[in-house]
NURONU-596247 format. One record per residue: x, y, z of N, C-alpha, C in turn. Coordinates in steps of 0.2 Angstrom, whole numbers, plus 2048, in hexadecimal, padded with zeros to 3 digits. Each point is the difference from the previous one (the first is absolute). Layout:
XYZXYZXYZ ...
This chain:
3D8A203AC8068008047FC7FD806 8037FC8037FF7FF809803805804 7FC8028038038068078057FF801 8047FA8038067FE8038038007FB 8008027F98057FE7FB803806800 7FB8077FF8038057FE805803802 8007FF8098058058048087FC7FD 8027F97FF8057FD7FF8028037FA 7FA7FF7FA8028037F8804806801 7FB80480580180A7FD8097FF805 8017FD8048068008048077FC7FC 7FC7FE7FB8057FB7FB8048057FD 7F78057FD8018067F8805806803 7FD803806804804804809800801 7FF7FA8018087FD8028067FF7F8 7FA7FE7FB8047FF7FC8018077FC 7FC8068028028057FC806805804 8007FE8068048028048087FD7FE 7FE7F97FE8097FE7FF8008027F9 7FD8027FD8008027F880380A7FF 7FD8038088038057FF807801804 8027FB8038067FE8048057FF7FC 7FE7FB7FC8047FE7FA8028067FB 7FB8037FE8008057FB804806803 801803807806802802806800801 8027F67FF8067FD8018048017F9 7FB7FF7FB8047FC7F97FC8077FC 8038067FE7FD8057FC8007FE7F8 8027FC7FD8027FD7FB7F87FD7FD 7FE7FC8077FB7FB7FD7FA806801 8008058047FB8028017FD8047FA 8048047F98018007FB7FC7FE7FB 8037FA8027FC7FA7FA7F9800801 7FE7FF8057F87FF8037FE804800 8018077FF7FC8078017FA7FF7FC 7FF7FF7F97F87FF7FF7FC7FC805 8007FB8027FF7FB8057FE805806 8058028017FC8078077FC804801 7FF8047F87FD8047FE7F97FC800 7FF7FB7FD7FB7FB7FF7FD7FF806 8037FD8047FE7FE8067FC805805 8048057FE8008078067F98027FD 7FD8027F77FA8017FE7FB7FA802 8017FA7FF7FB7FB8037FF802808 8058028057FE7FF8067FC808802 8018017FC7FC8088007FA7FF801 7FD7FC7F77F97FE7FD7FE7FD806 8037FA8027FD7FC8057FE803807 8028038048008048057F98037FE 8008067FA7FA8038007FC7FD7FC 8007FB8007F97FB7FC7FD7FE808 8047FD8047FB7FF805800805804 8028068027FE8048047FD8097FE 8007FE7F97FC8077FE7FC7FE7F8 8017FE7FC7FB7FE7F97FB7FF801 7FE7FA8067FB7FC7FF7FA803801 8028048057FC8058057FC8087FC 8078037FB8008037FC7FB7FC7F9 8017FA7FD7FB7FE7FB7FA801802 7FF7FE8067F87FC8027FC808800 8038068017FD8078008008047F8 8078017FE8008027F88047FC7FE 7FC7FC7FB8057FA7FB8088047FD 8008077FF8068017FD805804804 7FE7FF8078058038028067FC802 8027FB8008047FB8018088007FB 7FD8047F98057FD7FD805805800 7FE8068028088048018047FD806 8007FA8048047FF8048037FB7FE 7FE7FC7FA8037FC7FB8048037FB 7FC8047FD8058047FA807804803 7FE8038048068058008077FD804 8007F88028078008028017FB7FB 7FF7FD7FA7FF8007FC8038027FB 7FE8097FE8038057FC805801804 8018018068078008028057FC7FF 7FE7F98048067FB7FD8038007F9 7F98007FB8068007FB8008067FB 7FD8068018028057FD805804804 7FD8038068068038058077FC804 8027FB7FD8067FC803804806800 8038057FB805805802800804806 7FA8018027FE8078068017FA805 7FC7FA8008027FD80780A7FF7FE 8038007FB8067FD802803806802 7FD8077FF8048058027FE803809 7FC7FD7FF7FE8018078067FB804 7FF7FC7FF8047FA8038078037FF 8038037FC806803800802806804 7FA8058038008058068007FB806 7FB7FD8027FE7FE8048097FC804 8037FC7FB8067FD801805807802 8008057FD805806800800804807 7FA8008007FD8038077FF7FC806 8007FB8008007FA8067F9802802 7FB7FF7FB7F88028027FD7FA801 7FE7FE8057FA7F88017F9803800 7FC8068017F97FF8018008077FB 7FA7FF7FF7FD8077FB801805801 7FE80180B8028078038068027FF 8067FB7FF8088037FF7FF8027F8 7FD7FC7FB8008047FB7FF8067FC 7FA8028047FC8067FE805804806 8027FE8058038088038087FF7FB 8017FB7FD8078027FD7FE8057FA 7FC7FF7FD7FF8037FC7FE807801 
């Protein structure tokens, strides 16, 4: 991809993400229908950023060190969804906006 094309494509992608977040806040019913897609995209973003910034360097020095970075979120999003749902309920009830607030509330 050409260098001059990266910035507009990135801005368009970020704009799309912000629009989805804004629309999801306004239309609660729409959000419930798309929840599996949101989780899928969340794990894709997580794995993509770690691919570029973490695992490539780790894999060059130790071939097996990159596996936990991918396996852990897959397990959390497939098997630990009840824990995530409970965390969300507590966060909404206590008006928690950060991990520090969550720890302080506990």
